[in-house]
TORBA-880393 format. One record per residue (C-alpha): residue number from 1; residue in three letters; x, y, z. Coordinates in steps of 0.2 Angstrom, whole numbers, plus 5000, padded with zeros to 4 digits. Example, Ala and Ser with C-alpha at 12.3 -4.5 7.8 and 13.67 -1.06 7.14 Angstrom:
pos/code/px/py/pz
1/Ala/5062/4978/5039 $
2/Ser/5068/4995/5036 $
END
This chain:
pos/code/px/py/pz
1/Pro/4518/5367/5831 $
2/Arg/4521/5351/5819 $
3/Arg/4536/5357/5815 $
4/Ala/4545/5358/5830 $
5/Trp/4537/5343/5839 $
6/Arg/4529/5328/5830 $
7/Glu/4521/5316/5840 $
8/Val/4523/5298/5832 $
9/Arg/4524/5280/5841 $
10/His/4532/5264/5840 $
11/Val/4540/5267/5824 $
12/Gly/4551/5251/5817 $
13/Ala/4549/5233/5820 $
14/Gly/4560/5236/5837 $
15/Gly/4548/5248/5843 $
16/Ser/4542/5251/5862 $
17/Gly/4534/5234/5860 $
18/Gly/4547/5223/5854 $
19/Arg/4541/5218/5838 $
20/Gly/4550/5208/5824 $
21/Glu/4562/5193/5822 $
22/Pro/4574/5191/5839 $
23/Tyr/4589/5199/5835 $
24/Gln/4604/5187/5830 $
25/Pro/4620/5193/5837 $
26/Gly/4630/5188/5818 $
27/Asp/4616/5199/5809 $
28/Gly/4625/5215/5813 $
29/Leu/4618/5232/5814 $
30/Met/4620/5250/5806 $
31/Leu/4616/5265/5819 $
32/Cys/4613/5280/5808 $
33/Val/4615/5298/5816 $
34/Asp/4604/5310/5806 $
35/Ala/4605/5326/5814 $
36/Ala/4601/5337/5829 $
37/Arg/4584/5346/5834 $
38/Phe/4587/5365/5842 $
39/Leu/4603/5363/5852 $
40/Pro/4605/5377/5863 $
41/Pro/4609/5394/5854 $
42/Asn/4626/5397/5860 $
43/Val/4632/5383/5850 $
44/Thr/4643/5386/5831 $
45/Ile/4651/5371/5825 $
46/Thr/4648/5354/5832 $
47/Arg/4654/5334/5831 $
48/Ile/4645/5321/5839 $
49/Val/4660/5308/5849 $
50/Gly/4651/5290/5848 $
51/Arg/4653/5275/5858 $
52/Val/4646/5257/5861 $
53/Ile/4648/5254/5878 $
54/Ser/4638/5240/5888 $
55/Ala/4627/5244/5904 $
56/Ala/4642/5239/5915 $
57/Gly/4652/5255/5905 $
58/Glu/4662/5242/5895 $
59/Leu/4670/5249/5878 $
60/Leu/4661/5238/5866 $
61/Ala/4667/5246/5848 $
62/Pro/4678/5258/5843 $
63/Glu/4674/5278/5847 $
64/Phe/4667/5285/5831 $
65/Ile/4667/5304/5825 $
66/Val/4654/5312/5815 $
67/His/4655/5332/5809 $
68/Ala/4638/5343/5807 $
69/Arg/4635/5346/5787 $
70/Leu/4641/5365/5781 $
71/Asp/4624/5363/5773 $
72/Ser/4615/5364/5789 $
73/Leu/4608/5374/5802 $
74/Ala/4623/5377/5816 $
75/Phe/4607/5375/5829 $
76/Ser/4597/5360/5820 $
77/Pro/4614/5353/5813 $
78/Arg/4612/5338/5799 $
79/Tyr/4627/5324/5802 $
80/His/4620/5309/5789 $
81/Ala/4632/5296/5796 $
82/Arg/4630/5279/5796 $
83/Gln/4641/5269/5808 $
84/Arg/4642/5249/5804 $
85/Phe/4644/5236/5819 $
86/Ala/4649/5220/5818 $
87/Thr/4640/5214/5835 $
88/Gly/4643/5197/5833 $
89/Arg/4662/5202/5840 $
90/Trp/4653/5208/5857 $
91/Ser/4636/5199/5859 $
92/Asn/4631/5209/5872 $
93/Ala/4612/5213/5874 $
94/Thr/4614/5229/5886 $
95/Ala/4624/5236/5871 $
96/Val/4619/5257/5873 $
97/Ala/4626/5269/5859 $
98/Leu/4633/5285/5870 $
99/Leu/4634/5300/5859 $
100/Gln/4643/5315/5867 $
101/Ile/4641/5332/5856 $
102/Glu/4653/5342/5856 $
103/Thr/4656/5363/5853 $
104/Ile/4666/5378/5848 $
105/Glu/4654/5390/5864 $
106/Arg/4648/5403/5854 $
107/Gly/4657/5421/5866 $
108/Thr/4671/5412/5871 $
109/Ser/4678/5400/5856 $
110/Gln/4681/5387/5868 $
111/Gln/4679/5369/5865 $
112/Arg/4664/5363/5876 $
113/Thr/4652/5348/5876 $
114/Val/4635/5350/5874 $
115/Gly/4627/5336/5880 $
116/Tyr/4625/5317/5879 $
117/Val/4614/5305/5870 $
118/Val/4609/5291/5877 $
119/Phe/4604/5277/5866 $
120/Pro/4600/5259/5870 $
121/Leu/4601/5248/5855 $
122/Phe/4590/5232/5860 $
123/Val/4574/5230/5868 $
124/Asp/4566/5214/5879 $
125/Pro/4548/5212/5870 $
126/Asp/4541/5207/5885 $
127/Thr/4544/5223/5896 $
128/Gly/4547/5234/5883 $
129/Glu/4564/5241/5890 $
130/Pro/4583/5239/5887 $
131/Pro/4588/5219/5893 $
132/Ser/4593/5219/5911 $
133/Ser/4608/5206/5906 $
134/Ala/4621/5205/5895 $
135/Gly/4617/5186/5890 $
136/Ala/4598/5190/5888 $
137/Arg/4588/5178/5874 $
138/Gly/4576/5183/5863 $
139/Tyr/4579/5203/5861 $
140/Arg/4575/5214/5847 $
141/Leu/4585/5227/5840 $
142/Arg/4577/5244/5842 $
143/Glu/4574/5246/5822 $
144/Gly/4569/5260/5815 $
145/Gly/4570/5279/5819 $
146/Tyr/4569/5288/5837 $
147/Gln/4571/5304/5843 $
148/Val/4580/5304/5858 $
149/Pro/4584/5319/5870 $
150/Val/4600/5328/5876 $
151/Tyr/4607/5325/5894 $
152/Ala/4616/5340/5901 $
153/Ala/4636/5340/5903 $
154/Asn/4643/5340/5921 $
155/Ala/4660/5349/5925 $
156/Gly/4672/5334/5927 $
157/Ala/4662/5319/5917 $
158/Gly/4670/5307/5907 $
159/Ser/4669/5289/5898 $
160/Gly/4670/5281/5915 $
161/Phe/4653/5289/5922 $
162/Ser/4637/5276/5924 $
163/Leu/4623/5277/5912 $
164/Ala/4611/5277/5927 $
165/Glu/4619/5295/5932 $
166/Leu/4619/5301/5916 $
167/Ser/4600/5298/5913 $
168/Ser/4596/5305/5927 $
169/Arg/4602/5323/5925 $
170/Pro/4591/5336/5917 $
171/Lys/4589/5336/5901 $
172/Leu/4590/5350/5890 $
173/Pro/4576/5360/5883 $
174/Cys/4569/5356/5865 $
175/Ala/4586/5347/5859 $
176/Ser/4585/5331/5854 $
177/Val/4595/5317/5841 $
178/Leu/4586/5308/5827 $
179/Val/4595/5292/5827 $
180/Arg/4590/5275/5816 $
181/Ala/4595/5259/5820 $
182/Leu/4595/5245/5806 $
183/Val/4600/5227/5804 $
184/Ala/4615/5228/5791 $
185/Ser/4608/5215/5778 $
186/Arg/4593/5230/5776 $
187/Ala/4605/5244/5778 $
188/Asp/4608/5247/5762 $
189/Met/4589/5244/5754 $
190/Pro/4587/5261/5744 $
191/Ala/4572/5267/5758 $
192/Asn/4585/5264/5771 $
193/Lys/4600/5275/5762 $
194/Leu/4589/5289/5762 $
195/Val/4589/5300/5778 $
196/Pro/4571/5307/5782 $
197/Gln/4564/5321/5784 $
198/Tyr/4558/5325/5802 $
199/Glu/4542/5331/5796 $
200/Asp/4537/5314/5787 $
201/Gly/4535/5306/5804 $
202/Ala/4551/5294/5803 $
203/Tyr/4555/5296/5821 $
204/Asp/4547/5289/5837 $
205/Ser/4546/5303/5848 $
206/Asp/4540/5296/5863 $
207/Ala/4555/5300/5873 $
208/Thr/4554/5319/5869 $
209/Ala/4537/5324/5872 $
210/Pro/4537/5342/5876 $
211/Thr/4533/5349/5894 $
212/Ala/4526/5365/5897 $
213/Val/4542/5376/5895 $
214/Glu/4546/5368/5880 $
215/Arg/4529/5372/5871 $
216/Arg/4531/5390/5876 $
217/Leu/4550/5389/5871 $
218/Phe/4549/5380/5851 $
219/Ala/4541/5396/5844 $
220/Gln/4558/5404/5848 $
221/Arg/4568/5391/5842 $
222/Leu/4558/5389/5827 $
223/Ala/4560/5409/5823 $
224/Arg/4579/5410/5826 $
225/Pro/4586/5393/5819 $
226/Gly/4603/5398/5817 $
227/Pro/4616/5403/5806 $
228/Pro/4621/5389/5793 $
229/Val/4636/5377/5799 $
230/Arg/4646/5385/5785 $
231/Glu/4644/5404/5790 $
232/Ala/4648/5399/5808 $
233/Met/4664/5391/5803 $
234/Leu/4671/5404/5794 $
235/Glu/4665/5416/5808 $
236/Leu/4678/5406/5820 $
237/Ala/4690/5405/5804 $
238/Arg/4689/5423/5802 $
239/Ala/4694/5426/5820 $
240/Thr/4709/5416/5818 $
241/Phe/4717/5419/5798 $
242/Ala/4722/5435/5792 $
243/Pro/4712/5437/5778 $
244/Gly/4726/5434/5766 $
245/Val/4726/5417/5773 $
246/Leu/4707/5414/5774 $
247/Ser/4704/5418/5755 $
248/Gly/4718/5404/5749 $
249/Met/4708/5390/5758 $
250/Thr/4698/5379/5750 $
251/Glu/4681/5371/5759 $
252/Arg/4690/5356/5762 $
253/Asp/4705/5364/5770 $
254/Leu/4691/5374/5780 $
255/Glu/4681/5358/5785 $
256/Arg/4698/5349/5792 $
257/Trp/4704/5364/5800 $
258/Met/4685/5366/5808 $
259/Ala/4690/5345/5813 $
260/Lys/4704/5350/5821 $
261/Arg/4697/5364/5829 $
262/Leu/4685/5354/5837 $
263/Glu/4696/5343/5846 $
264/Arg/4698/5341/5864 $
265/Pro/4714/5345/5871 $
266/Gln/4725/5330/5877 $
267/Phe/4720/5324/5894 $
268/Ala/4707/5338/5895 $
269/Asn/4691/5333/5906 $
270/Asp/4674/5337/5898 $
271/Arg/4669/5356/5900 $
272/Pro/4650/5359/5899 $
273/Leu/4642/5372/5889 $
274/Asn/4638/5387/5896 $
275/Tyr/4619/5385/5896 $
276/Arg/4618/5403/5907 $
277/Arg/4622/5409/5891 $
278/Ser/4609/5400/5878 $
279/Asp/4595/5412/5879 $
280/Pro/4594/5429/5885 $
281/Tyr/4581/5436/5896 $
282/Val/4564/5436/5886 $
283/Pro/4553/5447/5899 $
284/Asp/4537/5438/5893 $
285/Leu/4544/5422/5899 $
286/Gly/4553/5428/5913 $
287/Phe/4563/5419/5928 $
288/His/4559/5408/5942 $
289/Val/4566/5408/5961 $
290/Ala/4565/5395/5972 $
291/Val/4572/5399/5991 $
292/Asp/4576/5383/5997 $
293/Ala/4584/5384/6015 $
294/Cys/4591/5393/6028 $
295/Ala/4606/5388/6042 $
296/Arg/4613/5396/6057 $
297/Leu/4597/5406/6061 $
298/Ser/4599/5415/6077 $
299/Lys/4579/5409/6085 $
300/Thr/4572/5394/6089 $
301/Ala/4555/5399/6080 $
302/Phe/4542/5397/6066 $
303/His/4553/5407/6050 $
304/Val/4546/5412/6033 $
305/Ala/4557/5420/6019 $
306/Val/4548/5435/6011 $
307/Gln/4553/5437/5991 $
308/Ser/4552/5453/5984 $
309/Leu/4560/5462/5968 $
310/Phe/4568/5477/5968 $
311/Pro/4564/5488/5960 $
312/Pro/4550/5492/5963 $
313/Gly/4553/5489/5983 $
314/Thr/4536/5494/5987 $
315/Phe/4535/5481/6000 $
316/Tyr/4547/5491/6010 $
317/Ala/4540/5509/6004 $
318/Ser/4522/5508/6006 $
319/Lys/4520/5489/6013 $
320/Ala/4509/5487/5992 $
321/Ser/4511/5468/5990 $
322/Asp/4510/5467/5973 $
323/Asp/4527/5456/5969 $
324/Val/4528/5448/5985 $
325/Val/4526/5431/5991 $
326/Phe/4534/5420/6005 $
327/Thr/4537/5402/6010 $
328/Gln/4523/5390/6016 $
329/Gln/4527/5374/6016 $
330/Pro/4544/5371/6029 $
331/Asp/4548/5352/6030 $
332/Val/4544/5348/6048 $
333/Gly/4560/5336/6048 $
334/Ser/4570/5352/6048 $
335/Ser/4577/5360/6061 $
336/Leu/4569/5377/6069 $
337/Val/4586/5386/6066 $
338/Ala/4588/5378/6048 $
339/Pro/4573/5377/6041 $
340/Arg/4569/5369/6023 $
341/Trp/4557/5373/6011 $
342/Arg/4547/5363/5999 $
343/Asp/4538/5380/5988 $
344/Ser/4551/5376/5976 $
345/Phe/4551/5388/5961 $
346/His/4541/5404/5960 $
347/Pro/4540/5410/5943 $
348/Arg/4541/5430/5939 $
349/Gln/4535/5435/5922 $
350/His/4532/5451/5911 $
351/Val/4548/5458/5922 $
352/Ile/4556/5474/5914 $
353/Tyr/4576/5471/5912 $
354/Glu/4586/5480/5923 $
355/Pro/4605/5479/5925 $
356/Asn/4603/5478/5943 $
357/Leu/4588/5470/5949 $
358/Val/4586/5459/5963 $
359/Ala/4576/5448/5973 $
360/Ile/4577/5453/5991 $
361/Val/4574/5437/6002 $
362/Asp/4568/5442/6021 $
363/Val/4569/5430/6032 $
364/Arg/4558/5432/6047 $
365/Ala/4554/5423/6062 $
366/Leu/4537/5422/6072 $
367/Gly/4535/5428/6091 $
368/Gly/4517/5429/6098 $
369/Arg/4508/5437/6083 $
370/Ser/4523/5447/6077 $
371/Ala/4537/5444/6061 $
372/Ala/4550/5448/6067 $
373/Pro/4565/5452/6055 $
374/Ile/4579/5441/6055 $
375/Gly/4592/5445/6040 $
376/Trp/4589/5447/6022 $
377/Ala/4601/5445/6009 $
378/Leu/4601/5451/5988 $
379/Leu/4602/5439/5974 $
380/Pro/4605/5448/5959 $
381/Ile/4595/5441/5945 $
382/Phe/4606/5448/5929 $
383/Glu/4625/5443/5927 $
384/Asp/4635/5459/5928 $
385/Gly/4633/5469/5911 $
386/Ser/4623/5456/5902 $
387/Glu/4606/5451/5897 $
388/Tyr/4608/5434/5905 $
389/Ile/4601/5427/5919 $
390/Ala/4615/5424/5934 $
391/Ser/4607/5407/5936 $
392/Gly/4610/5394/5946 $
393/Ala/4611/5389/5966 $
394/Phe/4617/5401/5978 $
395/Gln/4620/5403/5997 $
396/Leu/4618/5421/6001 $
397/Pro/4625/5428/6019 $
398/Leu/4610/5436/6028 $
399/Phe/4613/5454/6034 $
400/Gln/4607/5461/6050 $
401/Gly/4590/5469/6053 $
402/Pro/4576/5475/6042 $
403/Val/4578/5478/6025 $
404/Pro/4583/5496/6023 $
405/Leu/4575/5504/6007 $
406/Pro/4587/5519/6006 $
407/Leu/4602/5506/6003 $
408/Met/4592/5499/5990 $
409/Gln/4592/5516/5982 $
410/Asp/4610/5514/5980 $
411/Leu/4609/5499/5968 $
412/Val/4599/5513/5956 $
413/Lys/4614/5525/5956 $
414/Ala/4625/5512/5954 $
415/Gln/4617/5505/5937 $
416/Ala/4618/5523/5932 $
417/Glu/4638/5523/5934 $
418/Gly/4639/5505/5926 $
419/Lys/4642/5495/5943 $
420/Gly/4635/5480/5947 $
421/Val/4625/5472/5962 $
422/Asn/4640/5463/5969 $
423/Glu/4652/5478/5968 $
424/Thr/4638/5487/5976 $
425/Val/4636/5475/5990 $
426/Gln/4657/5475/5992 $
427/Gly/4656/5495/5995 $
428/Trp/4642/5492/6007 $
429/Leu/4653/5481/6020 $
430/Asp/4668/5491/6015 $
431/Ala/4660/5507/6022 $
432/Lys/4653/5497/6037 $
433/Lys/4633/5500/6031 $
434/Val/4631/5484/6032 $
435/Lys/4634/5470/6043 $
436/Phe/4632/5450/6042 $
437/Thr/4622/5442/6057 $
438/Ala/4633/5438/6071 $
439/Asp/4630/5418/6069 $
440/Lys/4635/5421/6051 $
441/Ser/4618/5414/6045 $
442/Ser/4611/5411/6026 $
443/Val/4599/5408/6014 $
444/Phe/4601/5394/6000 $
445/Val/4591/5400/5983 $
446/Arg/4591/5394/5966 $
447/Leu/4587/5406/5951 $
448/Leu/4583/5400/5933 $
449/Glu/4578/5408/5918 $
450/Asp/4561/5398/5910 $
451/Gln/4567/5395/5896 $
452/Arg/4576/5380/5906 $
453/Leu/4565/5378/5919 $
454/Gly/4568/5360/5927 $
455/Met/4588/5362/5924 $
456/Leu/4589/5363/5942 $
457/Pro/4579/5349/5950 $
458/Glu/4586/5347/5966 $
459/Pro/4584/5360/5982 $
460/Ala/4599/5370/5985 $
461/Gly/4606/5367/6003 $
462/Pro/4619/5362/6017 $
463/Gly/4630/5348/6007 $
464/Thr/4621/5352/5991 $
465/Ser/4635/5352/5976 $
466/Gly/4637/5366/5964 $
467/Val/4631/5380/5979 $
468/Ala/4640/5397/5974 $
469/Phe/4645/5410/5985 $
470/Pro/4645/5427/5981 $
471/Pro/4661/5435/5977 $
472/Tyr/4660/5448/5993 $
473/Val/4660/5432/6004 $
474/Gly/4678/5430/6005 $
475/Glu/4687/5412/6007 $
476/Lys/4691/5416/6025 $
477/Leu/4673/5419/6028 $
478/Lys/4665/5405/6021 $
479/Pro/4669/5392/6034 $
480/Gln/4658/5399/6047 $
481/Phe/4644/5402/6036 $
482/Leu/4647/5382/6033 $
483/Lys/4646/5377/6050 $
484/Lys/4634/5363/6052 $
485/Ser/4616/5370/6061 $
486/Thr/4608/5359/6075 $
487/Gly/4592/5360/6084 $
488/Lys/4574/5355/6088 $
489/Pro/4564/5348/6073 $
490/Tyr/4549/5359/6068 $
491/Ala/4541/5343/6070 $
492/Lys/4545/5343/6090 $
493/Val/4537/5357/6093 $
494/Ile/4519/5354/6084 $
495/Pro/4507/5353/6099 $
496/Arg/4501/5335/6102 $
497/Gly/4484/5331/6095 $
498/Val/4486/5344/6080 $
499/Leu/4490/5340/6062 $
500/Ala/4505/5346/6054 $
501/Asp/4497/5356/6040 $
502/Asp/4484/5363/6052 $
503/Trp/4499/5369/6062 $
504/Ile/4508/5375/6047 $
505/Ser/4494/5386/6041 $
506/Glu/4487/5393/6055 $
507/Asn/4507/5399/6057 $
508/Asn/4507/5404/6040 $
509/Ala/4490/5416/6044 $
510/Met/4498/5426/6058 $
511/Met/4516/5429/6048 $
512/Ala/4504/5435/6034 $
513/Ala/4495/5445/6046 $
514/Ser/4509/5452/6055 $
515/Met/4517/5458/6037 $
516/Gly/4501/5464/6032 $
517/Leu/4501/5451/6015 $
518/Pro/4485/5442/6011 $
519/Phe/4486/5421/6014 $
520/Val/4473/5410/6006 $
521/Arg/4473/5393/6019 $
522/Gly/4476/5377/6011 $
523/Ala/4484/5385/5995 $
524/Gly/4500/5379/5998 $
525/Ala/4517/5384/5991 $
526/Phe/4519/5403/5987 $
527/Arg/4506/5414/5987 $
528/Met/4505/5430/5977 $
529/Gly/4500/5447/5988 $
530/Thr/4488/5457/5980 $
531/Gly/4484/5472/5991 $
532/Ala/4488/5476/6010 $
533/Gly/4478/5469/6024 $
534/Gly/4479/5451/6031 $
535/Asp/4469/5437/6037 $
536/Gly/4470/5445/6057 $
537/Gly/4453/5434/6062 $
538/Asn/4461/5416/6060 $
539/Ser/4476/5417/6073 $
540/Leu/4482/5406/6086 $
541/Asp/4480/5413/6104 $
542/Asp/4497/5417/6111 $
543/Asp/4500/5402/6120 $
544/Tyr/4498/5392/6104 $
545/Ser/4511/5402/6096 $
546/Asp/4523/5402/6113 $
547/Ser/4521/5382/6113 $
548/Tyr/4535/5382/6098 $
549/Ser/4543/5400/6099 $
550/Glu/4558/5400/6111 $
551/Arg/4566/5417/6115 $
552/Gly/4582/5421/6120 $
END
């Protein structure tokens, strides 16, 4: 919808083509921070901390702070702030406005960083890009209005992090900030003093062209614009002050309190907003699961990871395969005992909320024509006691043997008793109903709600930062799961003269036939099952299988 995003290009004299006269450092400039749009729904009151820095990270101007206007909406606040800079003092063509959005997080009432905006102030007219050197000549001011994306915050980031690293981070879906850059001599013209309406098309939106995920999400964002900032402020104040004290405070008193409340504690590192708590689960949009890698597998063989949901778990009861997919794109450079897969995320839509819903990851090894069970793991889909997806990257331990469907029924009983998945698994371990594999094998997975698809772009694997173990893996056991896997790579066992893609396809076909799953040759990536049975007529002979399968 045009109200959500409007396509506008080349606004202002310094647009992406660098039109207009060369900028003179003595001219000075005015940076207008007009508004934010579609911030995550777990923000309340917000402020923007602004800095102007060089590409090398040098601070060029004093920090400035602007607060959301009380009569605007919390999720799309207006700031209407104008900051004047005497650029002759720094005369640096690589100057960048770095804006840090901060909030008091809904649900925790803690100070959090929502994200960052990077806005280069100048452009090289020949390249349409920011100047590459501080002493560049003939550059232009990016004069006019711009809609710029918001990059995700990371724990521990601060003013010393690199702009290149920041700009490589995932963008917050739908979120943006509206800014204008004006030559100081024109900033006080009546037309420039007025803050444009977004619908007027005053902001170049080239940097925020919506993804497919954002197009799906815009309708929700428009339907839930959030409370006024004033109401968000009062809600926080009611939790802080006694009614008698609050009733005696003027609006100016509350504004001063809001500014103080948003101050970051001294010496505190940035703490990012809990993006997992941004959007409750929406079944029509669903979630996505990626099975990226395994480590320390016991067999030197061709492996796949089968992914299905419980409930229903019908794959293990009747071989019906409506919700079953398996990895089909191994990285041939990875080890047979530590495979990496390139299938990435598989979507799961229209799945009804169940507190103890899990994805079962069932690792199988091909021996001859059979898919032998190696181990299985459980990925809880929801955070305990909530309807929020438990998104993130995880290293899940594999349990021995085939998936025991009767044991899975314990999850249903536990749900009725108010117990979560991890608590139930811990009970299995304590009762010795399940055991970790002898080699301490594990599988690396990612889970993400549809609303944030794109925010976990890097596959999980050994050495990947931010990968978490489930709580039932104690600190003493973690080093055993973290031991490095070494072994023969897939590429070394592909018969001479056979294309890697053909070899992979044939082995996937044998795996599918053994498990009673359909397989479409050449389809690549995950393939949804549609019924029992398999492509048994397209398998390779046993000798071909034996050329890479080492039995021990």
